[in-house]
C-alpha positions as CSV (number, residue, x, y, z in Angstrom):
1,X,1.7,-28.4,21.3
2,X,-1.0,-27.6,18.7
3,X,-1.2,-26.6,15.1
4,X,-3.9,-25.5,12.6
5,X,-2.2,-27.8,10.1
6,X,-4.3,-30.8,11.0
7,X,-4.1,-34.0,9.0
8,X,-0.4,-33.5,8.5
9,X,2.6,-35.2,10.1
10,X,3.6,-32.8,12.9
11,X,7.2,-33.5,12.2
12,X,6.8,-32.3,8.6
13,X,5.1,-29.1,9.8
14,X,7.9,-28.5,12.3
15,X,10.5,-29.0,9.6
16,X,8.9,-26.8,6.9
17,X,6.7,-24.3,8.8
18,X,7.6,-24.2,12.5
19,X,5.7,-21.0,12.9
20,X,2.5,-22.9,12.5
21,X,3.1,-24.9,15.7
22,X,1.8,-23.4,19.0
23,X,3.6,-24.4,22.2
24,X,2.4,-23.9,25.7
25,X,4.6,-25.0,28.6
26,X,2.6,-26.5,31.5
27,X,3.9,-26.7,35.0
28,X,3.1,-30.2,36.2
29,X,2.5,-28.9,39.8
30,X,-0.3,-26.6,38.5
31,X,-1.6,-28.4,35.4
32,X,-3.0,-26.6,32.4
33,X,-4.2,-23.2,33.6
34,X,-7.4,-21.7,32.2
35,X,-5.5,-18.7,30.7
36,X,-3.2,-21.1,28.9
37,X,-6.1,-23.0,27.4
38,X,-7.6,-19.8,26.2
39,X,-4.3,-18.7,24.8
40,X,-4.1,-21.9,22.8
41,X,-7.7,-21.4,21.5
42,X,-6.9,-17.8,20.4
43,X,-3.6,-18.9,18.8
44,X,-5.5,-21.5,16.8
45,X,-7.9,-18.9,15.5
46,X,-10.9,-19.5,17.6
47,X,-13.0,-16.4,18.3
48,X,-16.0,-15.4,20.5
49,X,-17.8,-18.2,22.3
50,X,-15.5,-20.7,20.7
51,X,-12.6,-19.6,22.8
52,X,-14.3,-20.8,25.9
53,X,-15.4,-24.0,24.2
54,X,-11.9,-24.7,22.9
55,X,-10.3,-24.0,26.3
56,X,-12.7,-26.5,27.9
57,X,-11.8,-29.1,25.3
58,X,-8.0,-28.5,25.8
59,X,-8.4,-28.8,29.5
60,X,-10.2,-32.1,29.0
61,X,-7.5,-33.4,26.7
62,X,-4.9,-32.4,29.3
63,X,-6.9,-34.1,32.1
64,X,-7.1,-37.2,30.0
65,X,-3.4,-37.2,29.4
66,X,-2.7,-36.7,33.2
67,X,-5.3,-39.2,34.5
68,X,-4.2,-41.9,32.1
69,X,-0.5,-41.3,32.8
70,X,-0.2,-41.2,29.0
71,X,3.0,-40.2,27.1
72,X,1.0,-38.6,24.3
73,X,-2.6,-37.7,23.5
74,X,-3.2,-36.7,19.9
75,X,-6.4,-35.3,18.4
76,X,-6.2,-35.3,14.7
77,X,-8.2,-33.8,13.0
78,X,-10.3,-31.6,15.1
79,X,-12.7,-29.5,13.1
80,X,-15.5,-26.9,13.4
81,X,-18.9,-27.7,11.9
82,X,-21.3,-24.9,11.2
83,X,-24.9,-25.9,11.6
84,X,-27.9,-24.3,10.0
85,X,-29.9,-21.9,12.2
86,X,-33.3,-23.2,13.3
């Protein structure tokens, strides 16, 4: 589950603007597939090279959740920072 509405209580987002929550069902026998990670990145508004970077990050979050046998992993907030060209 992911949302562009970072910094907010996800339950509040779900109650008031459920369309802003992106859901991706993961088969535990397969794990998060690369196409699913890319689909999440696109759904969250990432474009160009950021799609691959976002997908890699989501795969890492999923791996952390799986490897730690966690019940939840939350990243809040996650932001993009534009740097000045050198």
